[in-house]
N, C-alpha and C positions, 0 to 999 in steps of 0.2 A: 323534642324530637331532633335536636341538633345532631348533625353528623349522620343521620339516616337518610338515605335516598329512597324516595318513593318511585316505584315504577309507574310510568304513565298508564292511564286506564286503557284496556284493550280497545282496538278499533271496532266500532260497531259494524255489523254486516252491511254490505252495500245497500240492501233494500231498506235498512233502518236509517241510513244516512240521509235519505231523501224523504222528507215528510210529504206524503201524498195528500193533496187537497182535492184531487179529482180522481174518481174511481176509473179503473180500466174500462168498464163498459161505457162510461161517459166519454172518455178519450176516444174510444172506438166510434161512438156516435158523432163526435166532432170530426173525425177523419172521414166518415161517410159523408157528412155534410160538405166538407171541403172537396171531396171527390166529386160530388154532384155538381158543385160550382164549376169545377174544371170541365166536366162533361158539358154543362150548359155553355160555358165559354167557347169550347171547341165547336160544338154543334151549332150554337146560336150565332157564332161569329160570322159565318157565311151569309145568312140572310141579312144580318145587320150591315154587312159591307154593301150589299146590293141596295138595301133600303136607304142607307146613308148616302150612297152615291146618287140615288134618285132624288133624295131630299137635300142634296148638296151639303151634307155634313162633312166638313173637311177632316175631322179626326179619324174617320174610317179609312182614310188613305194614308195616314201617318205610318211611316216606315217602321218605327219601333213597335207599334201595336200589331202591325201585320206580321212582323218577324216573330213576335212572341206567339201569335196565333198559329202561324205555320209551324214553328218549332214544337208547339204542344202536340199537334196531330202527328208530326213526323216522329216525335218521341214515342207516342202510343203505337204507331204503326211499326216502328223499329223494334220495340219490345215484343210485339206479337210475332214479327218475322223471326226474331232470334229466340223465341220461346221463353222469354223472360216474363215472370209474373209482375204485375203492377206493384210497385213498392207500397202504395197506399192500401191495396187489398191485402198484401202480406202483413203489413203493420196492423191493420184492423183485425185480421184473423188471429194474430198473435195476442192482441189485447183481449180478444174474446176467448182465448184458450182453445182456438180451433173449433169452437162451437158455432152453430148456426145463429144468426141474429135473432134476438128476442126482445130488444129494446124498442121503444116507441118510434124513434126516428128511423132506424134501419128497417123496421117492419114496413114502413111506407116507401122508403127510398130503394131498398134492395130489389123489389120486383120491377121497378122502373129501370134500374141500372144493370142488373145481373140476370142474364137469361141462360137457359140451359141449351147449348148448341155445340156442335163440334168446333174445335179450335180454328179450323180452316175457314169457317163461316165468319168468325170475328176478324181474322187476319184479312180476308177479302174485303170485309166492310171497312176496316180501318184504311186499307190501301186505296179503296175506291173513294173514301172521303178525303184522304190526303190528295188524291188527284183532283177532286172538286175544289179543294182549297188552292191548289196550284193553278187550276183553271181560273179561279177568281183573281189571282195575281195578274193573269193575262187580260181578263175582261175589265177589271178595275185595278189598274196598276197602282202600287203604293208610291207615294212621293216621299223622297228622303227628307228627314227632319232637317230644318235649317239650323246651322250653328247659331247659338245665341251669344252675341257679344256682350260683354259685361262692361 
């Protein structure tokens, strides 16, 4: 076969280029679980700050932790005010093909996290909770993290 040039094999379609070891429904379940952890972090963060303050846990006043907590609820409230769907919800829906949840994890978590109500109810709730988190900054002010010298 000297002198003959072989054309390279055609490129495989993009979906074939990535070998999937995890199914789309399983990825959707993982996203729901991550979403639940974020909700628990945001909602549970406020009582943890007050409990930690009462029990003298210094980490609950750390600046970095408190900024991440405040940023998380402000992100959620901003999305709602601007009419932007949560990226995790959009991603989960896309992985499920726009179908209702029917896997084990989301069957249990969806009723806890997703309610049927007008959008303004959620926006009001997110803004009210953001105000509670801001009030927590006043009641239990964060302390800036000290620079660690090496």
